[in-house]
C-alpha positions as CSV (number, residue, x, y, z in Angstrom):
1,M,0.0,0.0,0.0
2,T,1.1,3.6,-0.7
3,H,2.6,5.4,2.3
4,P,0.3,7.9,4.0
5,A,2.8,10.8,3.5
6,V,2.9,10.1,-0.2
7,I,-0.9,10.3,-0.3
8,D,-0.8,13.6,1.6
9,E,1.4,14.9,-1.2
10,L,-1.1,13.7,-3.8
11,M,-3.8,15.7,-2.1
12,T,-1.9,18.9,-3.0
13,L,-2.1,18.2,-6.7
14,V,-5.9,18.3,-7.0
15,D,-8.8,20.3,-5.7
16,P,-9.7,20.0,-2.0
17,G,-11.7,16.9,-1.1
18,K,-10.8,15.1,-4.4
19,V,-8.7,12.4,-2.8
20,L,-10.6,9.7,-0.9
21,T,-9.2,6.9,1.3
22,D,-12.3,5.7,3.2
23,A,-13.2,2.1,2.9
24,A,-16.5,2.6,1.0
25,S,-14.9,4.7,-1.7
26,L,-12.0,2.3,-2.1
27,E,-14.5,-0.5,-2.6
28,T,-16.7,1.4,-5.0
29,Y,-14.0,2.9,-7.2
30,G,-11.5,0.1,-7.1
31,K,-13.6,-2.4,-9.1
32,D,-15.6,-2.8,-12.3
33,W,-18.4,-5.2,-13.2
34,T,-16.2,-8.3,-12.9
35,K,-16.2,-10.2,-9.6
36,H,-13.0,-12.1,-9.9
37,Y,-10.6,-9.9,-8.0
38,P,-11.4,-8.0,-4.7
39,P,-10.6,-4.3,-4.9
40,A,-7.7,-3.1,-2.8
41,P,-6.6,0.4,-3.9
42,S,-4.6,2.8,-1.7
43,A,-6.6,5.9,-2.7
44,I,-9.0,7.4,-5.2
45,V,-8.1,10.7,-6.9
46,F,-10.4,12.8,-9.0
47,P,-8.7,15.2,-11.4
48,K,-10.6,18.0,-13.0
49,T,-8.1,19.2,-15.7
50,A,-5.5,17.7,-18.0
51,E,-2.9,19.6,-16.0
52,Q,-3.9,17.8,-12.9
53,V,-3.7,14.5,-14.6
54,Q,-0.2,15.4,-15.7
55,A,0.7,16.3,-12.2
56,I,-0.7,13.0,-10.9
57,V,1.3,10.9,-13.4
58,R,4.5,12.8,-12.7
59,W,4.0,12.3,-8.9
60,A,3.4,8.6,-9.6
61,N,6.7,8.3,-11.5
62,T,8.6,10.0,-8.7
63,H,7.2,7.7,-6.0
64,K,6.9,4.6,-8.3
65,V,3.1,4.4,-7.6
66,A,0.9,2.4,-9.9
67,L,-2.1,4.1,-11.4
68,V,-5.4,2.5,-12.5
69,P,-7.9,4.5,-14.6
70,S,-11.6,4.4,-13.6
71,G,-14.5,5.5,-15.8
72,G,-18.0,4.1,-15.5
73,R,-16.6,0.9,-14.1
74,T,-18.8,-1.2,-16.4
75,G,-15.9,-3.2,-17.9
76,L,-16.0,-7.0,-18.0
77,S,-12.3,-8.0,-18.0
78,A,-11.1,-6.4,-14.8
79,G,-9.3,-3.7,-16.7
80,A,-10.3,-1.0,-14.2
81,V,-9.8,-3.1,-11.0
82,A,-7.2,-1.9,-8.5
83,A,-6.3,-5.1,-6.6
84,N,-2.8,-4.4,-5.5
85,G,-2.6,-1.1,-3.7
86,E,-2.7,1.1,-6.7
87,V,-4.1,4.7,-6.8
88,V,-7.3,4.9,-8.8
89,V,-7.6,7.9,-11.1
90,A,-11.3,8.5,-11.5
91,F,-12.6,10.8,-14.3
92,D,-16.0,11.5,-12.9
93,Y,-15.3,15.3,-12.6
94,M,-13.9,15.6,-16.1
95,N,-17.4,15.3,-17.6
96,Q,-18.0,18.3,-19.8
97,I,-18.8,18.6,-23.5
98,L,-16.3,21.4,-24.5
99,G,-17.3,22.2,-28.0
100,F,-19.2,21.3,-31.2
101,N,-18.4,21.8,-34.8
102,A,-21.5,21.5,-37.0
103,C,-19.5,21.7,-40.3
104,D,-17.2,18.8,-39.3
105,R,-19.9,17.0,-37.3
106,T,-17.5,16.7,-34.4
107,V,-17.9,17.2,-30.6
108,V,-15.1,17.7,-28.1
109,C,-15.5,15.8,-24.8
110,Q,-13.7,15.3,-21.6
111,P,-13.2,11.6,-20.8
112,G,-15.8,11.4,-18.0
113,V,-18.7,12.3,-20.3
114,I,-21.3,9.5,-20.1
115,T,-22.0,7.7,-23.4
116,R,-25.7,8.5,-23.3
117,Q,-24.9,12.1,-22.5
118,L,-22.9,12.2,-25.8
119,Q,-25.8,10.5,-27.6
120,S,-28.3,12.9,-26.3
121,F,-26.1,15.9,-27.2
122,A,-25.9,14.6,-30.8
123,E,-29.7,14.2,-31.0
124,E,-30.1,17.8,-29.8
125,Q,-28.0,18.8,-32.8
126,G,-30.1,16.6,-35.2
127,L,-27.2,14.2,-35.4
128,Y,-26.3,10.7,-34.1
129,Y,-23.6,9.0,-32.1
130,P,-24.0,5.4,-33.1
131,V,-21.8,3.4,-30.7
132,D,-24.3,1.9,-28.3
133,F,-24.5,-0.9,-25.7
134,A,-26.4,-1.9,-22.6
135,S,-24.1,0.2,-20.3
136,S,-24.4,3.4,-22.2
137,G,-26.2,5.0,-19.3
138,S,-23.2,4.7,-17.0
139,S,-20.1,4.0,-19.2
140,Q,-17.8,6.9,-19.9
141,V,-16.3,8.1,-23.3
142,G,-12.7,7.7,-22.0
143,G,-13.4,4.1,-21.0
144,N,-15.1,3.4,-24.3
145,I,-11.9,4.6,-26.1
146,A,-9.6,2.7,-23.7
147,T,-11.4,-0.5,-24.5
148,N,-12.4,0.3,-28.1
149,A,-16.0,-0.5,-27.1
150,G,-18.3,-2.1,-29.7
151,G,-21.9,-3.0,-28.9
152,I,-25.0,-3.4,-30.9
153,K,-24.5,-1.3,-34.0
154,V,-21.0,-2.5,-35.1
155,I,-22.4,-4.3,-38.2
156,R,-23.3,-0.8,-39.7
157,Y,-21.1,1.7,-37.8
158,G,-18.0,-0.1,-36.6
159,M,-16.3,0.1,-33.2
160,T,-15.4,3.2,-31.1
161,R,-12.1,3.7,-33.0
162,N,-14.1,4.6,-36.1
163,W,-15.5,7.6,-34.4
164,V,-12.5,9.1,-32.7
165,A,-11.3,12.1,-34.7
166,G,-8.7,13.3,-32.3
167,L,-7.3,12.7,-28.8
168,K,-5.4,14.5,-26.1
169,V,-3.6,12.0,-23.9
170,V,-1.2,12.1,-20.9
171,T,1.4,9.4,-21.4
172,G,3.0,7.3,-18.7
173,K,5.9,9.9,-18.6
174,G,3.5,12.7,-17.9
175,E,3.7,14.2,-21.4
176,L,0.6,15.8,-23.0
177,L,0.1,14.7,-26.6
178,E,-2.5,16.0,-29.0
179,L,-3.1,13.4,-31.7
180,N,-4.7,13.9,-35.1
181,K,-6.4,17.1,-34.2
182,G,-9.8,16.1,-35.7
183,L,-8.5,15.7,-39.2
184,V,-10.1,13.4,-41.7
185,K,-7.0,13.1,-43.9
186,N,-3.6,13.1,-42.2
187,A,-0.7,11.2,-43.8
188,T,2.2,12.3,-41.6
189,G,3.5,9.0,-40.3
190,Y,2.4,6.9,-37.4
191,D,-1.2,7.4,-36.2
192,L,-0.4,7.4,-32.4
193,R,-4.1,8.0,-31.7
194,Q,-4.9,4.4,-32.8
195,L,-2.3,3.1,-30.3
196,F,-4.2,4.6,-27.4
197,I,-7.6,3.3,-28.5
198,G,-8.0,-0.1,-27.0
199,A,-4.8,0.2,-24.9
200,E,-6.8,0.0,-21.6
201,G,-4.9,2.8,-20.0
202,T,-1.6,1.0,-20.2
203,L,0.1,3.6,-22.3
204,G,-1.5,6.7,-20.9
205,F,-4.8,8.4,-20.0
206,V,-7.2,10.1,-22.4
207,V,-7.9,13.6,-21.1
208,E,-9.9,14.9,-24.1
209,A,-11.5,13.3,-27.2
210,T,-12.9,14.8,-30.4
211,M,-15.7,12.4,-31.5
212,R,-17.3,12.2,-34.9
213,L,-21.1,12.3,-35.3
214,D,-23.3,11.0,-38.1
215,R,-26.7,11.9,-39.6
216,A,-29.7,10.7,-37.6
217,P,-31.2,7.4,-38.8
218,R,-34.7,7.6,-40.2
219,N,-37.6,5.5,-38.8
220,L,-35.5,2.8,-37.1
221,T,-37.5,-0.5,-37.2
222,A,-36.8,-3.8,-35.5
223,M,-37.8,-7.4,-36.2
224,V,-37.5,-10.3,-33.8
225,L,-37.5,-13.7,-35.6
226,G,-37.7,-17.1,-34.0
227,T,-35.6,-19.8,-35.7
228,P,-35.9,-23.6,-35.4
229,D,-32.2,-24.0,-34.8
230,F,-28.9,-22.0,-34.7
231,D,-27.9,-23.0,-38.2
232,S,-30.9,-21.1,-39.6
233,I,-29.7,-17.8,-38.2
234,M,-26.9,-17.2,-40.7
235,P,-29.1,-17.8,-43.8
236,V,-31.5,-15.2,-42.3
237,L,-28.7,-12.8,-41.9
238,H,-27.6,-13.3,-45.5
239,A,-31.1,-12.9,-46.8
240,F,-31.7,-9.6,-45.0
241,Q,-28.3,-8.2,-45.8
242,G,-28.9,-8.9,-49.5
243,R,-31.9,-6.7,-49.5
244,L,-31.6,-4.2,-46.7
245,D,-28.8,-2.1,-45.0
246,L,-29.0,-3.4,-41.5
247,T,-28.0,-1.3,-38.5
248,A,-27.9,-4.3,-36.2
249,F,-28.2,-8.1,-36.2
250,E,-28.3,-9.8,-32.8
251,F,-29.1,-13.2,-31.5
252,F,-30.0,-14.8,-28.2
253,S,-31.1,-18.3,-27.0
254,D,-34.4,-19.4,-25.5
255,K,-32.7,-19.7,-22.1
256,G,-31.8,-16.0,-22.3
257,L,-35.3,-15.0,-23.3
258,A,-36.7,-17.0,-20.4
259,R,-34.6,-15.0,-17.9
260,I,-35.8,-11.7,-19.5
261,L,-39.5,-12.7,-19.4
262,A,-39.2,-13.8,-15.8
263,R,-38.4,-10.2,-14.9
264,G,-42.1,-9.4,-15.7
265,D,-41.4,-6.0,-17.2
266,V,-40.8,-7.0,-20.9
267,P,-43.5,-8.6,-23.0
268,A,-42.8,-11.7,-25.1
269,P,-42.4,-10.9,-28.8
270,F,-44.9,-13.6,-29.9
271,E,-46.4,-16.8,-28.5
272,T,-44.4,-19.4,-30.4
273,S,-41.4,-20.8,-28.5
274,C,-38.2,-21.2,-30.4
275,P,-34.7,-22.4,-29.4
276,F,-33.0,-19.3,-30.9
277,Y,-34.0,-15.7,-31.8
278,A,-32.6,-13.1,-34.1
279,L,-33.1,-9.4,-33.7
280,L,-32.4,-7.2,-36.6
281,E,-32.8,-3.4,-37.1
282,F,-32.9,-1.2,-40.3
283,E,-34.1,2.2,-41.4
284,A,-37.6,1.9,-42.8
285,S,-37.2,5.3,-44.5
286,T,-39.8,4.5,-47.1
287,E,-42.8,2.2,-47.5
288,E,-40.9,0.3,-50.1
289,V,-38.2,-0.6,-47.6
290,A,-40.7,-1.8,-45.0
291,N,-42.4,-4.0,-47.7
292,E,-39.0,-5.4,-48.7
293,A,-38.4,-6.4,-45.1
294,L,-41.8,-8.2,-44.9
295,A,-41.1,-9.9,-48.2
296,T,-37.7,-11.1,-46.9
297,F,-39.4,-12.4,-43.8
298,E,-41.9,-14.4,-45.8
299,H,-39.0,-15.8,-47.9
300,C,-37.3,-16.9,-44.8
301,V,-40.5,-18.6,-43.5
302,E,-40.9,-20.4,-46.8
303,Q,-37.3,-21.7,-46.6
304,G,-37.9,-23.0,-43.1
305,W,-35.4,-20.7,-41.5
306,V,-37.9,-18.7,-39.5
307,V,-40.9,-20.1,-37.5
308,D,-42.5,-16.8,-36.3
309,G,-41.7,-13.1,-36.1
310,V,-42.8,-9.6,-35.4
311,M,-41.9,-6.1,-36.7
312,S,-42.1,-3.0,-34.6
313,Q,-44.9,-0.6,-35.5
314,S,-44.1,2.2,-33.0
315,E,-41.2,3.7,-31.1
316,T,-42.5,1.9,-27.9
317,Q,-42.6,-1.5,-29.6
318,L,-39.1,-0.9,-31.0
319,K,-37.8,-0.2,-27.5
320,N,-39.6,-3.3,-26.1
321,L,-38.1,-5.5,-28.7
322,W,-34.6,-4.2,-28.0
323,K,-35.1,-4.8,-24.3
324,L,-35.2,-8.6,-25.1
325,R,-31.5,-8.3,-26.0
326,E,-30.2,-5.2,-24.1
327,Y,-31.5,-6.4,-20.7
328,L,-29.7,-9.8,-21.0
329,S,-26.3,-8.9,-19.5
330,E,-27.8,-7.1,-16.5
331,T,-30.5,-9.7,-15.9
332,I,-28.2,-12.8,-15.8
333,S,-25.6,-10.9,-13.7
334,H,-27.7,-12.0,-10.7
335,W,-26.4,-15.5,-11.3
336,T,-22.7,-14.4,-11.3
337,P,-22.0,-15.7,-14.8
338,Y,-18.7,-16.8,-16.1
339,K,-18.3,-14.9,-19.3
340,N,-16.5,-15.4,-22.5
341,D,-16.6,-12.7,-25.2
342,I,-15.2,-14.3,-28.4
343,S,-15.3,-13.7,-32.1
344,V,-14.4,-15.1,-35.5
345,T,-15.1,-13.9,-39.0
346,V,-18.9,-14.1,-39.8
347,A,-18.6,-16.9,-42.3
348,K,-17.0,-19.2,-39.6
349,V,-19.6,-18.5,-36.9
350,P,-21.9,-21.6,-37.3
351,A,-19.0,-24.2,-37.2
352,F,-17.3,-22.2,-34.5
353,L,-20.3,-22.1,-32.2
354,R,-20.9,-25.9,-32.7
355,D,-17.4,-26.7,-31.7
356,I,-17.6,-24.4,-28.6
357,D,-21.0,-25.9,-27.7
358,A,-19.7,-29.4,-27.8
359,I,-16.9,-28.5,-25.3
360,V,-19.4,-26.7,-23.1
361,D,-21.9,-29.7,-23.2
362,E,-19.2,-32.1,-22.4
363,H,-17.6,-30.3,-19.5
364,Y,-20.5,-28.2,-18.1
365,P,-23.4,-30.7,-18.3
366,D,-24.9,-29.5,-15.0
367,Y,-24.6,-25.7,-15.7
368,E,-27.0,-23.5,-17.5
369,V,-25.4,-21.9,-20.5
370,V,-26.9,-18.7,-22.1
371,W,-25.7,-17.7,-25.6
372,Y,-26.2,-14.3,-27.1
373,G,-24.3,-11.8,-29.1
374,H,-23.7,-9.5,-32.0
375,I,-23.7,-12.3,-34.5
376,G,-23.8,-9.9,-37.5
377,D,-20.2,-9.1,-36.8
378,G,-19.1,-12.5,-35.6
379,N,-19.1,-11.7,-31.8
380,L,-20.6,-14.4,-29.5
381,H,-21.1,-14.1,-25.7
382,L,-20.9,-17.4,-23.8
383,N,-22.4,-17.1,-20.3
384,I,-22.3,-19.9,-17.8
385,L,-24.6,-19.3,-14.9
386,K,-23.4,-20.2,-11.3
387,P,-25.6,-22.8,-9.6
388,E,-27.1,-21.3,-6.4
389,H,-25.5,-24.0,-4.2
390,M,-22.0,-23.4,-5.4
391,G,-19.6,-20.8,-4.1
392,K,-18.2,-18.1,-6.4
393,D,-14.5,-19.2,-6.1
394,E,-15.3,-22.9,-6.7
395,F,-17.5,-22.0,-9.7
396,F,-14.9,-19.7,-11.3
397,A,-12.2,-22.3,-10.8
398,S,-14.3,-24.9,-12.4
399,C,-15.1,-22.8,-15.4
400,A,-11.5,-21.6,-15.8
401,K,-10.4,-25.2,-16.4
402,V,-12.2,-25.3,-19.7
403,N,-10.9,-21.9,-20.9
404,K,-7.9,-23.6,-22.4
405,W,-10.1,-25.8,-24.6
406,V,-12.4,-22.9,-25.6
407,F,-9.5,-20.7,-26.5
408,E,-7.8,-23.5,-28.5
409,I,-10.9,-23.5,-30.7
410,V,-10.7,-19.7,-30.9
411,E,-7.1,-20.0,-32.0
412,R,-7.9,-22.7,-34.6
413,Y,-10.5,-20.4,-36.2
414,D,-8.1,-17.4,-36.1
415,G,-10.5,-15.7,-33.8
416,S,-10.2,-13.3,-30.8
417,I,-10.4,-14.3,-27.1
418,S,-11.9,-10.8,-26.4
419,A,-14.0,-9.3,-29.1
420,E,-15.1,-6.1,-27.3
421,H,-14.5,-6.4,-23.6
422,G,-10.7,-6.0,-23.6
423,V,-8.0,-8.1,-22.0
424,G,-7.6,-6.6,-18.5
425,M,-6.7,-9.3,-16.0
426,T,-9.3,-11.9,-16.8
427,K,-7.9,-12.6,-20.3
428,R,-4.2,-11.7,-20.0
429,D,-3.0,-15.2,-19.4
430,Y,-4.7,-16.3,-22.7
431,L,-3.4,-13.5,-24.9
432,G,-1.2,-15.9,-26.8
433,Y,-4.2,-17.6,-28.3
434,S,-5.0,-14.5,-30.3
435,R,-1.6,-12.7,-30.6
436,S,1.7,-14.2,-31.7
437,A,4.8,-14.0,-29.5
438,E,6.2,-11.5,-32.0
439,E,3.1,-9.3,-31.7
440,I,3.2,-9.4,-27.9
441,A,6.8,-8.5,-27.9
442,C,6.1,-5.4,-30.1
443,M,3.2,-4.4,-27.8
444,K,5.4,-4.6,-24.8
445,A,8.1,-2.5,-26.5
446,I,5.4,0.1,-27.4
447,K,4.4,0.2,-23.7
448,A,8.0,0.7,-22.6
449,V,8.2,3.8,-24.9
450,F,5.2,5.5,-23.4
451,D,5.4,4.1,-19.9
452,P,9.0,3.4,-19.1
453,N,8.5,3.0,-15.3
454,G,5.5,0.7,-15.8
455,I,3.1,2.7,-13.6
456,M,0.1,2.9,-16.0
457,N,-2.4,0.2,-15.2
458,P,0.2,-2.5,-14.6
459,G,-0.9,-6.2,-14.8
460,K,-3.5,-5.5,-17.5
461,I,-3.2,-7.0,-21.0
462,F,0.2,-8.6,-20.1
463,A,0.7,-11.1,-17.3
464,P,3.2,-9.9,-14.7
465,E,6.7,-11.1,-15.4
């Protein structure tokens, strides 16, 4: 733990009352949504300016104190967990939208801006920020950038990195870098901005971001379709993609739907029970587009790929259909799930899921498994629910035994062990299944350039040596 006298010095670098050491604050700000590692930070510091962040990083270098960034704490790989006496740098007070450029369709944000706050600001300007996910009401822009957050619209709009026009970052040496400056075209060597996107705070901290916006979508419409088996989902995707520009294509299993309906606050999409469901979204900007969607639905029924379905007829129905998918993560969190966030190219998804399913069925015969994900971009979420009678540590140890076999399949399919949740601490020991030894060596060399003393979120992405 950091010496009290050193913490006293930290208090002089920020505004009064912006360093906390009480037990409740250490517990709250020292963790994210993962439950694998108990939080044990030394202190929580709340900077309000980029200059204060620089001062904190320089102080940390002087005293060899490790720093962990904290945003909305909604991460699922323990990337924001302070488990070893680190000082947490929380960006809750750097939460202002600083500027808007209508011509360039860009907005300048501090890192603590909530994702939904950015989305709402865009709507007020008649524009759209498309990166969206279930935690948008509490996640922060800085954290989204640090993890290259994905979510439900990737099939149309891509990941967070597609929307970052410029960054200001404080490196692990305390230097303030301004990267790309909002430019669309900039062919002047290495794009350092992209190194910091997805780096999980291991190179430095984002202190300002210039985010791109898009035109607002017109008359978003959703369909939920029930399929007789998983193999029918991909032909449905191909059929709709061939006729419509989809903004989302999600799937979930009957077990996931059952958990959602048991909440009692979301209506069933239709009476027919199916083993798998697809949720797709598109812009019904004209009557012809809506008719094309219905014709494609009828074609899928004729082919036996779809058993039943529904199309939203109002904004309320659109939101209710999305709740069937968006509420899944929060709903099953009550069963302390063991999560895997994996991906392959879209064409490999059916065979990939069958191979993963076989491993799960063989080794987890007594556990309930809930599948869902952004199948339109090849991202699957495997969730194994903890039995009520089993302790958390015993359950996680049991599940971890099978990780090796699951990730061997990921490696065989040239996939990713973490599609959108980052590496953090939960996936760091498995990084070699997705990255070669040569790649990992290059990544470590890059970290050494920006963070020579190893104070920036240590123990994340790379296993301790």
